[in-house]
N, C-alpha and C positions, 0 to 999 in steps of 0.2 A: 733706706730712710727717706721718706716723701718730704720735701720741702713746702714751705708756705709760698706758694706762688704769688699771691697778693701782694706780700711783704716783698719779695725778691723783685718782682716786677717794678714796685715802686723805687728801689734802690738802682734798678738798671735804668729807667726813666730819668733819675735824678742824675746818673752818670753820664746819660746822653745829652741833657739839657746843659751839663757843664761843658761838655764838648763843644756845643754848638755857641754856648756863650763865649768859650775861649775863641772860638773862631771870630767872632764878632769883635772881641777885646783884642785880637791878637795876643792872646794870652798863651805864648808858647811853654811856659813852665807847667802849665796845668796840662797841657797835650802830652808833653813828655813824661809826666808822672803818669797819667792815666793810661796811656797806649802801651801795650807791650812791645819788647824789641821785636817780636815776629810779625806784627800788624803788616796788612797789605791793604791797599785801597785800589779801586778802578774808578778813574776820573772819566768825565764825560766825552774827553776826546780819546779814550781807548787806552791811555797810559795806565800802567800798573807802577804803583807808588809803596816805598815801605816807608818805615817809620820817619827815617830822616827826611825824605821826600815831603811828607805829611806836614812835618815841622816846618819845613821852609813854605810851604802853602800857607800855613796859618800865620807865619811871620810878614808875609806879603797879602793877606786876604784883604778884599775891598769890599766888605760887606759893612753897609750902613745899619741894615736891621734886617730881621726876618721873622716870619711867623710859620708855624707848623699846623698841620691838621691831619685829619685822618689817620692819627697814630694808633698802631696795631703792635701789640707783641705776642709772637708765635712761639710755641713752646715746643723743642724737640727731644728734650730730656731735661732733667732737674739742672743740668750745669750747660744748656746751650739753650739760648733765646735769640729771636730775631725781631727787631724793630723797625717797622717799615712806615714810613710816613710820606707826607707831602708836604713841600716847603716852598715858601715863596721868598726870595732873596731881593732885596734893594741894595744893588752896587753902586760904589761911588761915581763911577763914570760910565758904566755899561747899562744902567737902567733897571728894570727888574726881570727877573727870570724864575721860572718854575720848575721845580726838579721832585723827582722822587729819590728818596734816600731810604737804604736798606743798610743796616748795622748788624753786625754779628756779634753776640756777646758769648763768652764762655767763663765759666768760674773755674780759677785754678787757685790752688791753696787757700780757699774761703773767699776769694776776691773776685768780682766780676772785671771783665777786661772786654774792650772792643777789639777784636780779632781781626775783622776785617770790614770795609764798608765800600759799598758803590753807589755813585750818583748818576742818575739818569734825566737827561732833560725831558721835561713835558714840551712836545712839538705841537700838540693841538689844544685850543683853549675851550 
């Protein structure tokens, strides 16, 4: 059965925006609800984080605002999609930083979940 990728992409991007907004608002409940227990992330310093570490990261986030652009969704199957984008973060005490973000979504039991994410600093302007 083929899915409606336009509709599914909209759902994924809504989930992704909710995740980023939760980081901004330090809304641990949203992140806890939306991330699966087997979530993994790779931070810019090379640390690999599980869901609990990501929740701590959200709790202590220092983001004042953010913008995204160059958002792309790449499909690898009807149940696997990768969201790639550039993000500019305005931090409370560390100024502005620019990163490339990659979020991998998998559909399980009819529900999209971010299974992994990676943040890479943009070193050149």
